[in-house]
N, C-alpha and C positions, 0 to 999 in steps of 0.2 A: 488474405489480409482484409480486415474490416474496412468498410467504406466510411462508417461513422466514427467520429472522434470519440475517445473514451478516456475518462479519468479513473484510474485504478487506485483504490485506497487499501493499504495493508493495515490490518488490525489484529489485535490479540484479544482474548476473552477477558477484557477489563472494562469497567464502566467508563473509564477515561477515553476509551476508543471512540465514543460517540462524538468527541471533539474532532477527531480525525475525519469521521464520516461527514460531519457538518462542514468542515473545511473543504472536503472533496466535493460536496454538493455545491458550495459557493464557487469553487474553481470550475466545476463542470458547467454551471450556469454561465459563468463569465466567458467560457470558451465554447459555448454552445455544443457541449459534449454530453455523452451518456455517462452515468455513474455506475461503477462496479466496485464492490468491496470483496476483499479476499482475506481469509484467515487460514493459517497453517498450524495445525495442532500436532504435537508429537505422538507417534505411534506407541512408543515405549513408556510414556509417562502415565501415571494415574491422574485422573482429573479430580479437581476439587469439587465439592458439592455445588459451588456457585457457577462453575464454568458453563454447564449446559444452559442454565437460566440466563446468564450474561450473553451467551451466543444468540439465544433466542431474542433477547432485547435488541442486540445489534442487528440481527436479521430484520426485525420489525422496523428499527430505526432507518436502516438502509432502504427498505421498501417505502417507508413514509417520505424519504428524501428523493424518491423516484428512481432508486437504483436496485441492482440485483446483488446477491451475495453468494460467493462460492467458498466452501470449506474443504480443505484438503487435509489429509492425514499423512504426515511425513516426518522423519527425523532429520531432514535437511531442508529447513524452510527457505533458505536462500536459493537453492537449486530449484525447488518447487515453484517459487514465485518467478524466478527467471524463465522456467519452462512455460509458465502461464503467460508471461509477457511475450515470449517468442511466438506463442500460438495466437494470442489475442491482439497484439500490437497496440497497446494503449498509447495515447499521445502524451500522457502525464501520469506520473506515479506519485502518490501522497503517502508519506510515512510519518511516524513520530520522530521527534528530534532525538538523536542518540544521546544517551546519558553518559556520565563519566565512566562507568564500568560497562560500557556497551560491548556487545558481542560482534561488532563490526558488520551487522546485517546490511545497513544502508550502503556503506562503502564497498562491500563485496558485491552486492547486487548491482551497484553502479558500474563496477568493473565488468560484470558479466553481461549487462545490457546497457552499454555506454551511450546508445543513441536516444534513450528515453530520459527526458528531463525529470528531476526529482524535486518535489516540494516537501520540505520537512516542517512539521508543525510543532512548535515548542509548547510547553505547558501553559505559557502565558497567552497562547493563541497567535503569536507572531509566526509568520511563514518565511522560511529560508529556502532559497532555490539553488539547486545543483544542476548546472547546465550539462548537456551531453559532452562526453569526453572528446568527440570528434572536433569540437570547436576550441578545445584546450590547446594552446600553442605547444605544450609539452608533448602532446600526443600526435600533433600534426607535422612535426619536423621530420 
């Protein structure tokens, strides 16, 4: 287990992910924690021409924000991120806010690693928090 507190930010290769990295940087500063960024790319999909350049920008943006970035290749991003969380033990997870047609990434991840608080960043920059399930009365009865 890591001794240092860490904020882990989940991103996809989109320019808008810089907003998530910036929110993670602010939360890491506020909590006196290190910043880590993670992205999981599918093995089976063809990449668009822009994805490598966007990932490189996100990597640079994470470094400039004082963080590190890890990129995994997997066709199961939820399990990959859950495994990373189980290994690295971040104190906070930052994701985008799930959209209307979401693939349930955040809720499934929250079920797999229920002890890690999740901060979801909406497109307008508002941050919504999901507390660990162990504190939820439904799960503690």
